[in-house]
N, C-alpha and C positions, 0 to 999 in steps of 0.2 A: 505492500501500499505508499502509497506517496504520500509527502509532506504537503500536508494543507497551506492555506498560503498564511492565513493568520499564523500560525504555529512557522513558518520561513519570514514570516518579517522578524519575528522576537527572536531568531538565531541570526539572521545578518544585522540586526542593529545590537546586539550582543557582540558581534565578530568587530562590526564599527566603531566600540566605544572608545577605544582610545583616539581614533582620529577626529570622529564625530564634534565634538568643540572646536577645533581648530578649523573646520571647515565651516560646517552651518551655523557659527559665531563669527567671522571675522569677514565674512560676504553675506549677510543677510543681516547683521546688529541693528543699522538704518532701519530697514523695514520691519526691522519687528518693532523697533520702540516709534515711530510715527503709527502701525496698526495701535497698539495701546494706546497713541496719543488721540486717535482719532475715534475708538471706544466711548472715550467721555467718560466712563463709567464713577459713580461716589466711592469715595472709599471703603465706605462698610456695603457694598454691592455683595451677591454672592458670584464668584466668577469661578468657570470652572476651564480647566485649564486641557484639552481634550489634545491625546497624543505630545504630550507635552516636553519628551527627552529628558535630556539632563540635566532642564529649568534654563536653559538661555534666553526666556522671555521675564524671571524674576528680577532683573535690575532694573527692570521698566516697572516693575508692581511693584515698588517699595512704597510702604505706606497704606497700601488694601490690607484689610485685618478679615477678609473671609474668602482664601483660596484654597479651591482644590484642585488637586493635581494626576491625572491618568496617564497610565504608558501601555502599553503592552510586555515590553519589556523589564524584568527588573533592576536589571543595572543599571538601565536608564531614571528608574526612581532611585535608588540606592545614591546615584549622583545629582538629581534633582535634591532629597532631603537633608544632602552635605551642602548642596550649596545655598539652600535656603536656609541651613544654620548659619553659614556664614554671613548671608547680607540678613540677620535676626527678624526673617519674614516668615509668618505663621501661614504653614500652606498645610494641609491634609490631603499626603499624595497615596497609592495606592496602583499597584497592579491591575488592569483592566481593561477589557478589550474595546475599546470606542466605538465596535455594534451594536454592542447590550450594554450601555448605562447599565449599571447600580443603584439607578439613584430614582426618587419618586418623579411624578409628573410635578412640571412646575418650581423644580427645586430652584434654579440660578436665573439671576438677571441678565446674565451676561457668560457667552461660549467664545472662549479663541481657540483658532484652529489653523496652527500655523506650521504648514510642510507637512501637513496630513493628509488631505482630500486627495492626493495625485500617489499616495504611498498606500493607503490604508484600502484593504481587497475592494470592497464596497462600498463607494465615497455616498450610494443613497441611502445604505440603510445606517450610513454611520450620520447621514445632516437631518433624515427622520428621528433618531435618535434623542440629536440635539433640538428635534423642535419638539420634540414630548419632553425634552428636563427644562425647556426653557419657558418663562415667564410669559404670559402674553404682554407684549411691547419691548420684553426682551430685544439684547443684542446679540448677531454673531462676527466677530472680527475674522475674517479668512487672508490667510497669506499662502500663497504656492503659486505654481507654475499651469498654465491653463491655453489649449489654444483659445483663439478668439473667439466666441458664438458665432454659430453657423458654419465654418471654417473646417473643412475638410482635412485630413492629415495625405501628402502625398507620400506615394507609394515608401518613397526611401523611410519617410519618417516612419511609418507603419512597422517596417523592416526595424529599424532602430530601435522601437519600442519593445520589440522583444526583446532585447538586451534589456536597456534602461529598466523596462519593467520587473525584471529580474533581480537584477543588482539593485537596483535604486529606486526610482518611482517613475510610474504611467506619466507618460509624455506628451500624450492624446487626449486627456479630460478636457471636457468644455464644461465652467463653472453654469454657465445657465441649463446644460442637459439635467446638470445634480439639482441644483435649486429647484426644478422645473415639478419635479413628485413631490415637495413640501410645499407647505404655504406661504414660506416666507416669502418676505418681497426683499430687493435688490434695491440697497438706497447709494449705494455708491460701488463702484469701478475702475479703480484707477489702476491703471500701468505702471510695475515701478523695473524690477533689474532684468539685466539681461532684452534691450530694447521693447521692453512691455510683455515677456516670456512670462516672466512671473506680474501678478498681479495682488492688489489689498484691494477689499471686497468686504463691504458690511452688509447687513443681511437684518431683516427686523421681521422682528414674530406680531403681527398683526395682533392687537389689541384691545 
């Protein structure tokens, strides 16, 4: 029996752990920071960091007092807890599958999805779960790589995606296709890194 995609994600990110911070922080730190600024959350808001990795968003969340962080990879959560302790940031962190959230409906005022929707095996299931645990009127901040809505990947890109989706992440997902399976509304869709290949997207749950 072959390894399933969730187990493969856990395995590969455990393997990437020694280099993850170097790559994911140096390249993307300013976009993480901008996404948190655009979130516009209050310090006491209940915020979920889904696919939180090693906690690279935490430096931009100092002063927030009701943070929850989850990731599928135990080693990432261990590093996140250490980073939170060093920054003196209170975080409830645990290993959890982002497609099967173990939280009650309407638990959070906001959800942060940085570099996860292109990685998680089923982004639609993930965003539906985000919608479920988000309070009416709540906000979702997405930072990730997407094809422009309506654009089809070239044959070369489809071929390349067979490799990138196995080793790193899917490069052919479109945010509009994913959001279209929910009631979430797009408030902002801003091109950022690598000539717009990465985007910051703000979503709102109808309230």
